[in-house]
N, C-alpha and C positions, 0 to 999 in steps of 0.2 A: 455148183459146187464142184471143189476137183477135186482129180483121181488120180490113182497111183496105178497104171498097167503095164499089158503088153509091153516087154520095149519092140521098136526097128533097129535098133544098132545094137548086134551083138552084144550082151554082155553089160546091157544096160536099164536099166529104169526109163521108169514112164511116166511124165506129167504131167496133162491135162490142168491146164488153167485158161480156156479158152473163155472169150464170157469176163470173163478177172479187170480192174487195172492196178494203176498203182495205186500205191504203194504196195498196193497186198499181192499182186503178182512176184515181187523179191520177198515177200513173209513171210508168202508156196514152197517158193525154189529155195530157197535158206532152210524151210523144218525137213524138204526133202531130203538136202545138202548131210543135215545133221545127223542122219538115218544111216548117211549110208559110209564105209569102210573108205576110207583114200585112196585114190586110187579111179575110184566105183566115176563110169560117163552117170550122167543125166542125162533126158530128151526129154524138153518142156514145150512142150505142144500150145502157145498166143499166138492172141492172133488183137492185141494189142500194142501198134507200134512205136510209142515213146519205152516199151519197156525193151528194147533190143538196142537199146544206150543202155538202160537205171541197170539193165540186173545185174549184164555182162562188172560194172563198174560196181557194182555197191560189191557182187560179189569178191571182184579182188581188194577192194578195199578193207576189205573182215578178211582179206586172205583166207576164201572158203572152198572156190572154185577160180577154174583159168576157163574162158570163154575157148571152144574148139573149134567154133561152122556153124553156124546161122540156114536151116537151109530152110526158100523159102516154096509155102503146097502147091501145089499149084490145083484154084480150089474159084467155085465164084466170089469170094468174098478173101483180103487178107489173113492169108494164115501163114503161123512157122516155126520149127524145129529147134530149140536154140542146147544146141551139143554146150555142156558143162564136164568138165573134168574135176570129182571133187580130189580139195588139194588138203 
């Protein structure tokens, strides 16, 4: 299950979609972005490699967010934090 929690990036909202696959990764991200005011940062925690390409492309196509950064988490499995800014 996805969850929204405490942010690590100052003033951001945290969305944890680890364990989700496409297209659900974008669906959960879009729903979270729709709740945010323009300019707010969404931190998306994910572990599905294809989503690293699909989420930013879909956000750009739908003009809902811009990709700021992707950070790799150093853990025993591949995980990333994607920073998106609501447009």
